Short mmCIF file of the C-alpha atoms (twelve columns), coordinates in Angstrom:
data_MODEL
# 
_entry.id   MODEL 
# 
loop_
_atom_site.group_PDB 
_atom_site.id 
_atom_site.type_symbol 
_atom_site.label_atom_id 
_atom_site.label_alt_id 
_atom_site.label_comp_id 
_atom_site.label_asym_id 
_atom_site.label_seq_id 
_atom_site.Cartn_x 
_atom_site.Cartn_y 
_atom_site.Cartn_z 
_atom_site.pdbx_PDB_model_num 
ATOM 1  C CA . MET A 1  -14.629 3.912   -24.055 1 
ATOM 2  C CA . LEU A 2  -12.131 1.084   -24.383 1 
ATOM 3  C CA . THR A 3  -10.647 -0.733  -21.421 1 
ATOM 4  C CA . ARG A 4  -8.882  -4.012  -20.865 1 
ATOM 5  C CA . VAL A 5  -9.828  -7.371  -19.409 1 
ATOM 6  C CA . GLU A 6  -7.202  -8.983  -17.197 1 
ATOM 7  C CA . LYS A 7  -6.841  -12.479 -15.775 1 
ATOM 8  C CA . CYS A 8  -6.949  -12.705 -12.005 1 
ATOM 9  C CA . PRO A 9  -7.300  -15.592 -9.540  1 
ATOM 10 C CA . GLY A 10 -10.775 -17.053 -9.902  1 
ATOM 11 C CA . GLY A 11 -11.814 -15.263 -13.073 1 
ATOM 12 C CA . LEU A 12 -11.367 -12.097 -15.076 1 
ATOM 13 C CA . ALA A 13 -11.217 -8.444  -14.043 1 
ATOM 14 C CA . VAL A 14 -12.402 -5.487  -16.107 1 
ATOM 15 C CA . VAL A 15 -10.517 -2.254  -15.560 1 
ATOM 16 C CA . VAL A 16 -13.072 0.524   -15.056 1 
ATOM 17 C CA . PRO A 17 -11.562 3.957   -15.743 1 
ATOM 18 C CA . GLU A 18 -11.769 6.135   -12.640 1 
ATOM 19 C CA . PRO A 19 -13.992 8.899   -14.091 1 
ATOM 20 C CA . LEU A 20 -16.539 6.294   -15.188 1 
ATOM 21 C CA . ALA A 21 -16.326 4.441   -11.857 1 
ATOM 22 C CA . THR A 22 -16.930 7.686   -9.954  1 
ATOM 23 C CA . ARG A 23 -19.940 8.628   -12.079 1 
ATOM 24 C CA . SER A 24 -21.434 5.149   -11.693 1 
ATOM 25 C CA . GLY A 25 -20.915 4.941   -7.925  1 
ATOM 26 C CA . LEU A 26 -18.399 2.074   -8.018  1 
ATOM 27 C CA . ARG A 27 -15.772 2.278   -5.255  1 
ATOM 28 C CA . PRO A 28 -12.682 0.163   -4.515  1 
ATOM 29 C CA . GLY A 29 -13.316 -2.624  -2.029  1 
ATOM 30 C CA . GLU A 30 -17.115 -2.441  -2.234  1 
ATOM 31 C CA . SER A 31 -19.387 -5.062  -3.762  1 
ATOM 32 C CA . ALA A 32 -20.815 -4.824  -7.250  1 
ATOM 33 C CA . GLU A 33 -23.731 -6.645  -8.856  1 
ATOM 34 C CA . LEU A 34 -23.220 -8.299  -12.245 1 
ATOM 35 C CA . GLU A 35 -26.019 -9.140  -14.647 1 
ATOM 36 C CA . LEU A 36 -26.063 -10.539 -18.149 1 
ATOM 37 C CA . ALA A 37 -28.912 -9.038  -20.183 1 
ATOM 38 C CA . GLU A 38 -29.291 -9.800  -23.884 1 
ATOM 39 C CA . GLY A 39 -25.603 -10.664 -24.175 1 
ATOM 40 C CA . GLN A 40 -24.441 -7.482  -22.421 1 
ATOM 41 C CA . LEU A 41 -22.650 -7.453  -19.078 1 
ATOM 42 C CA . ILE A 42 -24.130 -4.894  -16.680 1 
ATOM 43 C CA . VAL A 43 -22.117 -3.801  -13.619 1 
ATOM 44 C CA . ARG A 44 -23.691 -1.714  -10.866 1 
ATOM 45 C CA . PRO A 45 -22.847 -0.952  -7.243  1 
ATOM 46 C CA . ALA A 46 -24.491 -3.408  -4.851  1 
ATOM 47 C CA . ASN A 47 -27.057 -1.848  -2.582  1 
ATOM 48 C CA . PRO A 48 -25.618 -1.651  0.921   1 
ATOM 49 C CA . THR A 49 -27.524 -3.622  3.524   1 
ATOM 50 C CA . THR A 50 -28.770 -1.526  6.418   1 
ATOM 51 C CA . LEU A 51 -28.922 -2.704  10.015  1 
ATOM 52 C CA . ALA A 52 -32.724 -2.573  9.821   1 
ATOM 53 C CA . GLU A 53 -32.673 -4.907  6.789   1 
ATOM 54 C CA . LEU A 54 -30.354 -7.322  8.570   1 
ATOM 55 C CA . LEU A 55 -32.516 -7.334  11.718  1 
ATOM 56 C CA . ALA A 56 -35.655 -7.888  9.628   1 
ATOM 57 C CA . GLY A 57 -34.083 -11.143 8.420   1 
ATOM 58 C CA . ILE A 58 -33.979 -12.634 11.931  1 
ATOM 59 C CA . MET A 59 -36.640 -15.323 12.205  1 
ATOM 60 C CA . PRO A 60 -37.323 -17.937 14.885  1 
ATOM 61 C CA . GLU A 61 -35.945 -20.640 12.573  1 
ATOM 62 C CA . ASN A 62 -32.566 -18.894 12.091  1 
ATOM 63 C CA . LEU A 63 -32.150 -17.469 15.616  1 
ATOM 64 C CA . HIS A 64 -29.546 -19.392 17.620  1 
ATOM 65 C CA . GLU A 65 -29.518 -19.971 21.358  1 
ATOM 66 C CA . GLU A 66 -27.147 -18.213 23.737  1 
ATOM 67 C CA . TRP A 67 -23.712 -19.765 24.054  1 
ATOM 68 C CA . ALA A 68 -20.983 -19.443 26.661  1 
ATOM 69 C CA . ALA A 69 -17.541 -18.412 25.513  1 
ATOM 70 C CA . GLY A 70 -15.948 -19.857 28.662  1 
ATOM 71 C CA . PRO A 71 -13.860 -18.209 31.338  1 
ATOM 72 C CA . PRO A 72 -11.448 -15.349 30.549  1 
ATOM 73 C CA . ALA A 73 -8.340  -16.657 28.819  1 
ATOM 74 C CA . GLY A 74 -6.137  -13.571 28.842  1 
ATOM 75 C CA . THR A 75 -6.253  -10.000 30.034  1 
ATOM 76 C CA . GLU A 76 -9.906  -9.310  29.281  1 
ATOM 77 C CA . LEU A 77 -11.603 -6.698  31.436  1 
ATOM 78 C CA . LEU A 78 -14.862 -7.933  32.912  1 
# 
């Protein structure tokens, strides 16, 4: 299947035909992983990060202390 490569800010964009994107799980606005293997560019949907995976990454060395945002500045409900 032929497609085109277009210039965009910061690099190049490959137009993925919609039927192929749907079958591969690629969706507009979501992240994709790129890999170069033996001279071939491989594009796959990035695995979504779950809340459990994010929470598992919290360690004592990257956990910040509490901080005060200050007094209400507008019409916040307390």
